[in-house]
C-alpha positions in Angstrom: 136.5 127.7 85.1 136.8 127.5 88.8 137.7 124.0 90.1 135.5 122.5 92.7 136.3 119.9 95.3 132.9 118.4 96.1 131.3 115.0 96.4 130.4 113.3 93.2 127.2 111.5 94.0 125.9 108.7 91.8 122.4 109.7 92.6 122.8 113.4 92.0 126.1 114.3 90.3 126.2 117.9 89.1 127.3 118.9 85.6 127.9 122.6 85.0 127.3 123.9 81.5 128.3 127.3 80.3 127.6 128.9 76.9 128.5 132.1 75.2 128.1 133.9 71.9 129.0 137.3 70.5 127.6 140.3 72.5 125.8 138.0 74.9 127.9 138.5 78.0 131.4 138.6 79.5 133.9 136.1 78.0 131.4 135.2 75.3 132.8 133.3 72.3 131.7 132.5 68.8 132.5 129.4 66.9 134.2 129.4 63.6 131.0 128.5 61.9 128.1 131.0 61.5 124.9 130.2 63.3 126.5 128.1 66.1 127.2 128.6 69.7 130.1 127.2 71.6 128.9 125.2 74.6 131.6 124.9 77.3 131.1 121.9 79.5 132.6 121.2 82.9 132.0 118.5 85.5 131.9 119.5 89.2 134.8 117.5 90.7 136.4 116.4 87.4 139.7 118.0 86.7 140.6 116.4 83.4 142.8 113.3 82.9 144.6 113.9 86.2 141.5 114.4 88.4 141.4 112.4 91.6 138.2 113.6 93.4 136.4 110.5 94.9 133.3 109.6 96.7 132.3 106.2 98.0 128.8 105.3 96.7 126.7 102.2 97.2 127.7 100.0 95.5 131.4 100.2 94.9 133.6 103.3 94.8 133.4 105.8 91.9 136.1 108.4 91.2 136.6 110.6 88.3 139.6 108.4 87.4 137.2 105.5 86.9 135.7 107.1 83.9 137.3 105.9 80.7 135.2 108.4 78.7 132.3 110.8 79.0 130.0 111.2 76.0 127.3 113.5 74.8 124.6 113.2 72.2 121.6 115.4 71.4 118.5 116.1 69.4 116.9 119.5 68.7 113.3 120.6 68.2 114.2 121.4 64.6 115.1 117.8 64.0 118.8 118.4 64.0 120.8 115.9 65.9 124.3 114.5 66.5 125.3 111.0 67.5 127.1 110.1 70.6 130.6 111.7 70.7 133.3 111.5 73.3 134.1 114.7 75.1 137.8 115.7 75.3 138.4 117.3 78.6 141.3 119.7 79.1 143.4 120.0 82.3 141.0 122.7 83.6 138.1 120.2 83.6 136.3 121.7 80.6 135.3 120.5 77.1 133.5 122.3 74.3 131.0 121.4 71.6 129.3 123.5 68.9 125.5 123.7 68.8 123.0 125.5 66.5 120.7 128.1 68.0 117.8 125.9 68.9 116.2 123.9 71.7 118.4 120.9 72.4 117.8 117.7 74.4 121.2 116.5 75.5 122.2 113.2 77.1 125.5 112.9 78.9 126.9 109.4 79.7 129.9 108.3 81.8 131.6 105.0 81.1 134.1 102.9 83.1 135.1 101.1 79.9 134.4 101.6 76.2 131.2 99.6 76.5 130.1 100.0 80.2 127.9 103.0 80.9 127.5 103.6 84.6 125.9 107.1 85.0 123.7 109.1 82.7 121.9 112.5 82.8 119.5 114.3 80.5 118.8 118.0 80.1 116.8 120.4 77.9 118.7 123.6 77.0 117.3 126.5 75.0 119.7 128.5 72.8 117.0 130.1 70.5 117.7 133.6 72.0 121.4 133.0 72.4 123.5 131.4 75.2 123.0 132.4 78.8 125.4 134.9 80.3 128.8 133.6 81.4 128.8 131.8 84.8 125.0 131.0 84.5 125.0 127.2 85.2 122.9 124.6 83.5 122.8 121.5 85.8 122.6 117.8 84.8 121.8 115.2 87.4 123.7 112.0 86.7 122.3 108.8 88.0 122.0 105.1 87.1 118.3 105.4 86.3 117.4 104.0 82.9 120.7 102.2 82.4 120.6 98.4 82.1 124.3 97.6 82.1 124.8 94.4 84.0 126.7 94.6 87.3 127.9 92.1 89.9 128.5 91.2 93.6 131.7 90.3 95.4 131.3 89.6 99.1 133.4 87.8 101.7 133.1 87.2 105.4 133.6 85.1 108.5 131.3 83.1 110.9 131.9 81.5 114.2 132.5 77.7 113.9 134.8 76.6 116.8 133.6 73.0 116.5 134.0 72.7 112.8 130.4 71.9 112.1 130.2 73.5 108.7 131.8 71.9 105.7 130.2 73.7 102.8 127.9 76.6 101.9 125.5 77.6 99.1 124.7 81.2 98.4 122.5 83.0 95.9 120.7 86.2 95.0 116.9 85.9 95.5 114.0 88.0 94.2 112.8 90.2 97.0 109.2 89.3 96.4 108.9 85.9 94.8 111.9 84.4 96.7 113.1 82.8 93.4 116.8 82.5 92.7 118.0 85.2 90.3 119.3 84.1 86.8 121.9 86.4 85.3 121.7 88.2 82.0 123.7 85.4 80.4 121.4 82.7 81.6 123.6 81.6 84.5 122.2 81.0 88.0 123.5 83.2 90.8 123.6 80.1 93.0 127.3 79.4 94.0 128.8 76.8 96.4 132.0 76.6 98.3 133.8 74.8 101.1 134.6 76.1 104.6 137.1 73.5 106.0 140.8 73.6 106.6 142.3 77.0 106.0 138.8 78.2 104.9 137.2 77.2 108.2 134.8 79.9 109.3 135.1 81.8 106.0 133.0 82.3 102.9 133.2 84.2 99.7 130.7 84.9 96.9 131.2 86.5 93.5 128.8 86.7 90.6 128.6 88.9 87.5 126.2 89.7 84.7 123.3 90.5 86.9 120.6 93.0 85.9 120.7 96.2 88.1 118.3 96.2 91.0 117.8 95.3 94.7 118.1 91.6 95.7 118.1 89.4 98.8 121.5 87.8 99.3 121.2 84.6 101.4 123.8 82.0 102.3 123.2 78.6 103.9 125.9 76.7 105.7 125.8 72.9 105.6 127.3 70.0 107.7 129.0 66.9 106.3 125.5 65.3 105.5 124.5 68.4 103.5 121.9 69.5 106.0 121.4 73.2 106.6 122.9 74.3 110.0 122.9 78.1 109.6 121.9 80.9 107.4 122.4 84.7 107.0 121.1 87.3 104.6 120.8 90.9 103.7 119.6 93.3 100.9 122.2 94.0 98.2 122.0 96.7 95.5 123.5 96.2 92.1 124.1 99.4 90.0 124.7 99.5 86.3 128.2 98.5 85.4 129.3 98.3 89.0 130.3 95.5 91.4 128.9 95.6 94.9 131.6 94.9 97.4 132.0 95.0 101.2 134.8 97.3 102.3 135.3 95.4 105.5 135.0 91.7 106.1 131.4 90.7 106.9 131.4 89.1 110.4 128.3 87.0 110.7 129.0 85.9 114.3 127.5 82.8 116.0 124.8 81.9 113.5 125.1 78.1 113.4 122.2 76.0 114.8 120.4 79.2 115.8 116.8 80.2 115.4 116.3 83.9 114.7 115.5 86.3 117.5 112.2 88.2 117.4 112.1 91.5 115.6 111.6 94.7 117.6 109.9 98.1 117.3 106.8 96.8 115.5 104.7 99.7 114.5 101.7 100.5 112.2 100.8 103.8 110.4 97.9 105.0 108.4 98.9 106.0 104.9 97.2 109.4 104.4 94.6 109.6 101.7 94.9 105.9 100.9 91.2 104.9 101.2 89.8 103.1 98.2 86.2 101.9 98.6 86.0 100.6 102.1 89.8 99.7 102.5 92.8 101.7 103.5 96.6 101.1 103.4 98.5 100.5 106.6 102.3 100.7 106.7 103.8 98.1 109.1 107.4 98.4 110.1 109.8 96.5 112.3 113.5 96.2 113.1 115.1 92.8 112.3 117.3 91.1 115.0 121.0 91.6 115.0 122.1 88.2 113.6 120.2 88.6 110.3 119.6 84.8 110.2 115.9 84.7 109.3 114.6 83.3 106.0 111.3 85.1 106.2 108.9 86.9 108.5 105.4 85.8 109.6 102.9 88.6 110.2 99.7 87.9 112.1 96.7 90.3 111.9 94.0 89.7 114.5 90.5 91.2 114.3 89.9 92.6 117.8 86.7 94.5 117.0 84.8 92.3 119.4 86.0 91.4 123.0 87.5 88.0 121.8 90.1 88.4 119.1 89.9 86.3 115.9 92.5 85.7 113.3 92.1 87.9 110.3 95.1 86.8 108.2 98.5 85.3 108.7 101.0 86.3 106.1 103.8 83.7 105.8 105.6 81.4 103.2 102.7 78.9 102.8 99.0 79.0 102.1 96.4 77.3 104.3 92.8 78.5 104.0 91.7 76.8 107.3 94.3 78.7 109.4 94.0 81.8 107.2 97.6 81.6 106.1 98.6 83.4 102.9 101.8 83.9 100.9 102.2 87.6 101.2 103.4 88.3 97.7 100.4 86.5 96.3 97.8 88.0 98.7 95.2 90.5 97.5 95.8 92.3 100.8 99.4 93.2 99.7 100.0 96.7 98.5 103.8 96.9 98.7 106.9 95.5 100.4 107.9 92.0 101.3 108.2 89.6 104.3 111.4 88.0 102.8 114.6 88.0 104.7 116.2 91.4 105.1 112.9 93.3 104.9 111.7 95.8 107.5 108.4 97.0 106.2 105.3 96.0 104.2 102.1 97.8 103.3 98.8 95.9 103.7 95.2 96.7 102.8 92.7 96.6 105.7 89.0 97.2 105.9 87.4 100.3 107.4 85.3 99.9 110.5 87.3 97.1 112.2 89.9 97.1 114.9 93.1 95.1 114.4 96.2 94.1 116.3 99.4 92.7 114.8 102.3 90.5 115.8 105.4 89.3 113.9 107.9 86.4 114.0 111.2 85.7 112.3 111.7 82.2 111.0 114.3 79.9 109.4 114.6 76.2 108.7 115.3 75.6 112.5 112.0 77.2 113.6 110.4 80.6 114.5 111.3 83.2 117.0 108.9 84.3 119.7 106.0 86.4 118.6 106.5 90.2 118.9 103.6 92.5 119.4 103.6 96.3 119.4 104.9 97.5 122.7 103.9 100.7 124.5 106.9 102.6 123.1 106.0 101.6 119.5 102.4 102.5 120.0 103.2 105.9 121.5 105.6 106.8 118.7 103.0 105.7 116.2 100.3 108.0 117.6 102.6 111.0 117.6 103.4 110.8 113.9 102.1 113.6 111.7 99.5 113.1 108.9 97.4 110.7 111.0 98.1 107.1 111.7 96.2 103.8 111.9 96.4 103.5 115.7 93.5 104.2 118.0 92.3 103.2 121.4 90.4 99.9 121.8 88.5 99.3 125.0 87.6 95.8 124.0 91.0 94.4 123.6 94.3 95.6 125.0 94.9 99.4 125.1 95.6 100.3 121.5 94.3 98.9 118.2 94.8 99.7 114.5 91.7 101.1 113.1 90.0 103.5 110.7 86.3 104.2 110.7 84.0 106.0 108.3 81.5 108.7 109.1 79.0 108.9 106.2 77.2 112.3 106.1 74.0 112.0 104.1 73.5 115.6 102.9 69.8 115.0 102.4 69.5 117.0 99.2 71.9 119.7 100.4 75.2 121.0 99.1 78.4 121.1 101.2 81.4 123.3 100.6 84.4 122.7 102.9 86.2 125.9 101.9 85.8 128.8 99.6 88.1 127.2 97.0 86.6 123.7 97.2 83.8 122.4 94.9 80.3 121.6 96.1 79.7 118.1 97.4 76.2 116.6 97.0 74.8 113.2 97.9 77.0 111.7 100.7 80.2 113.1 102.1 82.5 110.4 103.6 85.0 111.3 106.3 87.6 108.7 107.6 88.8 109.1 111.2 90.8 107.2 113.8 89.0 106.3 117.0 91.2 106.9 120.0 88.8 106.1 122.8 87.6 109.7 122.9 84.5 111.4 121.5 84.7 112.4 117.8 83.0 115.7 117.1 80.9 115.6 113.9 81.4 118.1 111.1 79.8 121.4 112.1 78.8 123.7 109.3 79.3 127.4 110.1 76.5 129.9 110.4 78.6 132.1 108.1 81.7 131.1 106.2 82.9 127.5 105.9 82.1 124.6 106.1 78.9 125.7 104.4 75.9 123.3 104.2 72.6 124.5 102.8 69.5 123.0 101.1 68.2 125.6 98.7 68.4 128.6 100.9 67.6 126.7 104.1 70.6 126.4 106.5 71.8 123.2 108.1 70.4 122.7 111.5 71.6 119.3 112.9 72.8 115.8 112.2 70.4 113.0 113.0 71.2 109.3 113.5 69.1 106.3 112.2 66.7 106.7 115.1 66.0 110.3 114.2 67.8 111.7 117.2 70.0 114.8 116.8 73.7 114.0 117.5 76.8 116.1 117.7 79.5 113.5 118.3 80.5 109.9 118.0 81.3 108.2 121.3 81.8 104.5 120.2 83.9 102.8 117.6 82.3 101.7 114.3 81.2 103.0 110.9 78.5 105.7 111.4 75.9 107.2 109.2 74.1 110.5 109.9 71.6 112.6 108.0 71.5 116.4 107.6 68.4 118.2 109.0 67.7 121.7 107.7 66.0 124.7 109.3 62.9 125.1 107.2 61.7 128.1 109.3 64.7 130.1 108.3 65.8 131.4 105.0 69.3 132.5 104.2 69.5 136.1 102.8 69.3 135.8 99.0 71.3 138.2 96.9 69.9 138.8 93.4 72.5 138.8 90.7 73.5 142.2 89.4 71.9 141.4 86.0 68.4 141.7 87.7 66.6 144.9 88.6 64.2 145.0 91.6 60.4 144.8 91.2 58.6 147.5 93.2 55.0 146.3 93.4 54.3 142.6 93.8 51.3 141.0 95.6 51.0 137.4 96.6 47.6 136.4 98.0 45.5 133.3 98.6 42.4 132.7 96.4 40.4 134.3 99.2 42.5 137.4 99.1 44.7 137.0 102.2 48.1 138.6 101.8 50.8 136.0 102.5 54.0 138.0 101.8 56.3 137.7 104.8 53.2 137.5 107.0 51.6 135.2 109.5 48.8 134.3 107.1 49.2 130.8 105.9 48.3 128.8 102.8 47.0 125.3 102.2 47.8 122.5 99.7 44.3 122.7 98.2 44.5 126.5 97.7 46.1 128.5 95.0 48.5 131.4 95.2 47.8 134.5 93.1 51.1 136.3 92.2 50.6 139.7 90.5 53.4 142.0 89.4 52.0 145.5 89.2 55.1 147.2 87.8 54.4 148.8 84.5 55.2 147.0 81.2 55.4 143.4 82.5 55.2 140.8 79.7 56.1 137.5 81.5 56.3 136.2 85.1 58.0 133.1 86.5 57.5 132.1 90.2 59.7 129.6 92.0 59.2 128.2 95.5 62.4 126.7 97.0 62.1 123.9 99.5 64.6 121.5 101.2 64.5 118.8 98.5 64.3 121.0 95.4 62.1 123.6 93.9 58.7 124.0 92.0 58.0 126.6 89.4 55.1 128.0 87.4 55.1 130.8 84.8 52.8 132.7 82.5 52.7 135.5 80.0 51.3 138.8 81.3 51.7 140.0 84.9 49.9 137.3 86.9 50.6 133.7 87.7 48.2 131.3 89.5 50.4 128.9 91.5 48.8 125.4 91.7 51.7 123.2 92.8 51.5 123.7 96.5 50.8 120.0 97.2 54.4 119.3 96.2 55.8 120.8 99.3 55.5 120.0 103.0 54.5 122.4 105.7 57.1 125.0 106.5 58.5 128.4 105.7 59.7 128.8 102.1 61.4 131.2 99.9 59.6 132.6 96.9 61.4 134.0 93.9 59.5 136.1 91.4 61.3 136.9 88.1 59.5 139.3 85.7 60.3 140.3 82.1 60.0 144.0 81.3 61.2 145.4 77.9 63.3 148.6 78.0 62.7 151.6 75.7 64.5 149.9 72.9 62.4 146.7 73.2 65.1 144.7 74.8 63.8 142.3 77.5 65.2 143.0 81.0 64.7 140.8 84.1 63.5 142.1 87.4 63.2 140.2 90.7 61.3 140.0 94.0 62.1 137.7 96.9 59.9 136.9 100.0 58.9 134.2 102.4 55.5 132.4 102.7 54.2 129.9 105.3 52.4 126.7 104.5 50.8 124.8 107.4 48.1 122.5 106.0 
């Protein structure tokens, strides 16, 4: 097997499997036992016991030399299985096992000690038709996913304390969302204390073990001789299964004592595409924390600026106060994802459709809050230019830009809408959600031919009308909008009879007084009857249907004549008439024949 010198990534480590059997390819091999295939296993970057290919991963550094053993276990679809066994790698970086000709589900696990699994991968392999040809790879992706092996953290650093203000410190891992101190797998708190005087002046260290894998907020508080907090620092740490997160270089916190945090920068907001549920949508809000990293939490203010005067919509912070509309973000019904805890740089909030919003953010610690930071022109511009739409649009009532999403409700008024040839038909109301950017929004325009297609029966769409009954083609002001479809009742779309119908040759449609109304200027009234007669030979049954914008009405009768009495069900206009007649063939099998025309009703 060719030796590779490549990165061994914890998140996507490659495992190359090769298999062979008699007469299946070059270099094929057969085991000593009948009915089994030899599976040759090699790890990309692993050269046996003397291997030394390394890659720094977060957390810690993993090399092939760190693995005390690599094991494999499997189950087949025929209920065969083998328990976890250690692979014996040769100097060329390969190991072999024997498997029956079956579909196998294999699990490979890498350990750093006999009881500490750190990476794992799973793969389905199919040997029912023999092994693949030589050099045809089967790839495993090794990762920490699914492993619950406890890990740890070991950090050390310095901070500026020329006046010797700090005497001690307390540090812990905190839950990213609830802000509660993490308890280790053995029931021990991750809160640790230390002193920072004498030789340890301006220094700190922190080590914990037996912590469940995951992402945590590490935060340290420095205290004076009275035990009062005088400085803090924090960041996000990741603990991987069986690994210890360490800092390669000393962490230099800088001048953090007696300092309020500085304001975050680059505050932006984005519409999360296709996130509308009911009358709410999701907005992704991002920011960049200040360089010192000395905040305890962030405070996000959302103002409703739909009207000229802004009003507070919600303030997400670390306390709850209904009067000032303050909410703890993690407990808020408006929270979708993310956190405002120290170290965070994003959150996702749920906002109502049809309102305009503006946001600002502060960083805070026990000494106070930073200045409030709003979205600046650079942030707004970059937000607007993002693909897939965004939640930023122009607002003439307040400032220059505002976060918004508005709904245009298209009442199809009994019609059927198809947006494309492959999409299904939409009936009732079609809701479209758009961002208002201080420019006209053109309403959906159904095509005369092609798509979007909007018809009612066989009457084509003509216009959209607002609540006042005025035809409109665009939206010029912000706000949720409702429009209703209007159809052209004087026009009928060409109707194609299905190939299963033949064509009738002699059909008359007259009023009771004998006026011919087929495709003519002669009109009918609600109080009159239509006489439909099919004069083709052999007719046994006739059904007549009149299509109108809100549906259809039908009458039928045996024989070749129908007297249509339901004209009062339809309003004045031009309508399509479909006549379907039954005529048996020479063998007595009923066949359907059709005739289509237009009539005019004006009284």
